[in-house]
N, C-alpha and C positions, 0 to 999 in steps of 0.2 A: 445679530449683535455685531457691531463694528469693533474692530481691534483698536485699542488705544495706541497712538504713536507716542513713543517715549524717546525724547531727545536728551542725550547727555553730552558732556564735553567731547567724548570720543566720537560720537555720531556726527556732531557739528564739524569736528576736525576732519573726518572722512569726507564730508561734503565739500569743505573748503579745499581739501587736497585735490579734488577733481575740478576745481574752478580756478584757483590762484595761479597754478603754473601756466595754464593757457592764457590767462589775462596778462601775466608777465611776458610771455612770448609775444603776444600781440603788442604790448607796450614796447618791447625791444624792437620790434619791426617798425613801429611808428616813431621811434627815436630817429631812425634813418629817413623814413618817409612819412612826415606828418600828413594828416588828412582831417577833414571835417569830422565832427563827432558822429558816431553811429547811435541808433536807438539802443537803450539798455538791454532789451531782449536779444537783439542781434549780437551784442558784445558777449552776453552770457552764453549764447549758443557757440560762438567762436571759441570762447574760453574753455568750455567743456570739451568740445571736439579736439582742440589742440592739447588739452591736458591729458587725455587718455593715453596717447602714445608716449608722452613725456613721463608719466607715472610708470607705465610699463617698462620703459627704457631704464629708468633709475632703479626700479625694483629688480630688473634683470642684472644690472651692474653691481649692485650691493649684495653682499652675502647675508643670508638669513631673512627672516620676516621683518618687514618694515612697517612702522606705525607712524601716523601723523604727529604723535607726541614725541618722536625721536628727533632731537635737534639736528643731528648730522644729516639724517635723511631729508628733512624739510629744507635745510640749508642747501644741500646739493641739488635738490629738485628745483627750488626757486631760482637759484643762481644759474643753473644750467638752462632753465626755461628762458630767462632774460637774455642770456648770451646767444642761445640758439635762435631766438627771434631776431636779434640784431644781425647775426650771421646769415640768416635766411634773407634778410633785406639786402645785405651786401651782395649775396649771390643773385638775387632777383634783379639787381641793377646791372649785371654784366651783360655784354652784348650777346654772349652765348645763351644765357637764360632768356633774354628777350627774343632771340632768334628761334629758340626751341618753342617758346610759348606762342610766338607768331605763327610758326608752322602748324601748331595745334588750333589756330584760329583765335587766340587770345592776344590782341594787339594793344591792350591798354597799358600805357606807360606807368611805372610805379611812382614817378614824381607827382607831387600833389597839384601842381598848377602848370598851365601852359608856359608861363615864364620860366619855371624850372626846366621844363622839357626843352625849351628853345635855348636858354642861356647855358645849359650844361655843356654844350658842344663848343662854346667859345673859349679861346685861351684866356688865361687869367689877366693878361695885359691888353685885351681887346677893348676898343672904345665901344660904349653902349649909348644909344639914344632911344628913349621911349617917348612917343608922342601920344598924349592923352586925348580923349574925344573932345574935350573943351579947348584943345589947341596948345595947352601947356606942354613943355618939354622937360624931360629929366635926362641929364647927361652924366655919363661917367667916363672920364678920359683916363688913359693909363698914366701912371706917374712919369714925369719927365726924368730921363736919365741924365746925370751930369756927365759932361765929356770926360774921357779918361785923361788923367794928368800924367804926363810922361816926363 
């Protein structure tokens, strides 16, 4: 005889609590480094894996037992997840993090395109010329500075 699975609002909230924070952390990271969409199953796995330490951290920081129906707990959990995801992206973009990951054999750049990887090293006022395969050219020249009036 199979046991009946009973879902109520608390059970659903518990499940969401272990998915939403990871999804928001993933979203925070992607705010800094956009990328092509991933398959839904992959995003779900990333969300659950990222949620577990986030939930544990917030439960350790807050006194008493926490429930997904407590507004303060949920607010802190979700805001912290989004912020930590964005901060992780900022940290990932540093030369130190790239060097450390490179030493471990992971040399993939966090920027989403080869254009981002190449152009990020240029100063803001550098001229840029892009020649497309069909021969068209796209140019961006730095703004002309007016001579100083004295």
